[in-house]
C-alpha atoms as a printed R data frame, in Angstrom:
   type eleno elety resid chain resno       x       y       z
1  ATOM     1    CA   MET     A     1 131.382  93.416 120.146
2  ATOM     2    CA   LEU     A     2 129.208  96.466 120.612
3  ATOM     3    CA   GLN     A     3 129.597  98.104 123.966
4  ATOM     4    CA   GLY     A     4 126.501  98.827 126.009
5  ATOM     5    CA   ARG     A     5 124.439  96.056 124.390
6  ATOM     6    CA   ASN     A     6 123.830  92.563 125.625
7  ATOM     7    CA   ASN     A     7 124.502  89.436 123.566
8  ATOM     8    CA   GLU     A     8 120.826  88.983 122.647
9  ATOM     9    CA   GLU     A     9 120.722  92.430 121.037
10 ATOM    10    CA   ASN     A    10 123.976  91.718 119.179
11 ATOM    11    CA   ASP     A    11 122.605  88.413 117.869
12 ATOM    12    CA   GLN     A    12 119.480  90.161 116.611
13 ATOM    13    CA   LEU     A    13 121.554  92.771 114.774
14 ATOM    14    CA   THR     A    14 123.755  90.201 113.059
15 ATOM    15    CA   ASN     A    15 120.788  88.069 112.001
16 ATOM    16    CA   THR     A    16 119.057  90.904 110.142
17 ATOM    17    CA   ALA     A    17 121.581  90.697 107.285
18 ATOM    18    CA   GLY     A    18 120.038  87.419 106.107
19 ATOM    19    CA   ALA     A    19 116.742  89.155 105.410
20 ATOM    20    CA   PHE     A    20 118.352  91.321 102.742
21 ATOM    21    CA   GLN     A    21 120.142  88.665 100.730
22 ATOM    22    CA   SER     A    22 119.150  88.213  97.105
23 ATOM    23    CA   ASP     A    23 117.716  84.948  95.852
24 ATOM    24    CA   GLY     A    24 119.985  85.256  92.807
25 ATOM    25    CA   ARG     A    25 117.173  85.695  90.298
26 ATOM    26    CA   ASP     A    26 117.497  88.471  87.736
27 ATOM    27    CA   VAL     A    27 114.015  89.841  87.162
28 ATOM    28    CA   GLU     A    28 113.327  92.285  84.354
29 ATOM    29    CA   PHE     A    29 111.349  95.389  85.302
30 ATOM    30    CA   SER     A    30 108.043  95.872  83.512
31 ATOM    31    CA   GLN     A    31 106.555  99.375  83.518
32 ATOM    32    CA   GLU     A    32 103.130  97.920  82.673
33 ATOM    33    CA   LEU     A    33 103.146  95.618  85.712
34 ATOM    34    CA   ALA     A    34 104.689  98.122  88.149
35 ATOM    35    CA   ASP     A    35 102.694  99.209  91.157
36 ATOM    36    CA   ARG     A    36 103.140 102.433  93.111
37 ATOM    37    CA   ASP     A    37 105.808 100.921  95.391
38 ATOM    38    CA   ASP     A    38 107.833  99.837  92.350
39 ATOM    39    CA   LEU     A    39 107.694 103.327  90.876
40 ATOM    40    CA   VAL     A    40 108.688 104.945  94.172
41 ATOM    41    CA   ALA     A    41 111.605 102.529  94.521
42 ATOM    42    CA   GLN     A    42 112.707 103.279  90.969
43 ATOM    43    CA   GLU     A    43 112.701 107.030  91.660
44 ATOM    44    CA   ARG     A    44 114.665 106.539  94.891
45 ATOM    45    CA   SER     A    45 117.203 104.447  93.001
46 ATOM    46    CA   LYS     A    46 117.622 107.134  90.348
47 ATOM    47    CA   ALA     A    47 118.110 109.800  93.023
48 ATOM    48    CA   ALA     A    48 120.714 107.659  94.799
49 ATOM    49    CA   ASP     A    49 122.560 107.092  91.519
50 ATOM    50    CA   GLN     A    50 122.619 110.846  90.878
51 ATOM    51    CA   ARG     A    51 123.979 111.535  94.384
52 ATOM    52    CA   ALA     A    52 126.689 108.903  93.963
53 ATOM    53    CA   LYS     A    53 127.670 110.301  90.577
54 ATOM    54    CA   ALA     A    54 127.834 113.841  91.977
55 ATOM    55    CA   ARG     A    55 130.066 112.689  94.867
56 ATOM    56    CA   LYS     A    56 132.344 110.841  92.482
57 ATOM    57    CA   ASN     A    57 132.696 113.914  90.244
58 ATOM    58    CA   ASN     A    58 133.436 116.187  93.225
59 ATOM    59    CA   LYS     A    59 136.475 114.182  94.359
């Protein structure tokens, strides 16, 4: 249990995980149908992959 927080706050924190669960569908990315948010997310993903690769190589 987190110290300094009441049970209601703890319940709210544990319930947020359900909002991020996948529906299990594998959707192919289409550059033609992508909007700006899709493109930004794709760039962020590439940057995260590069950071992870750099950390792995530095170990």
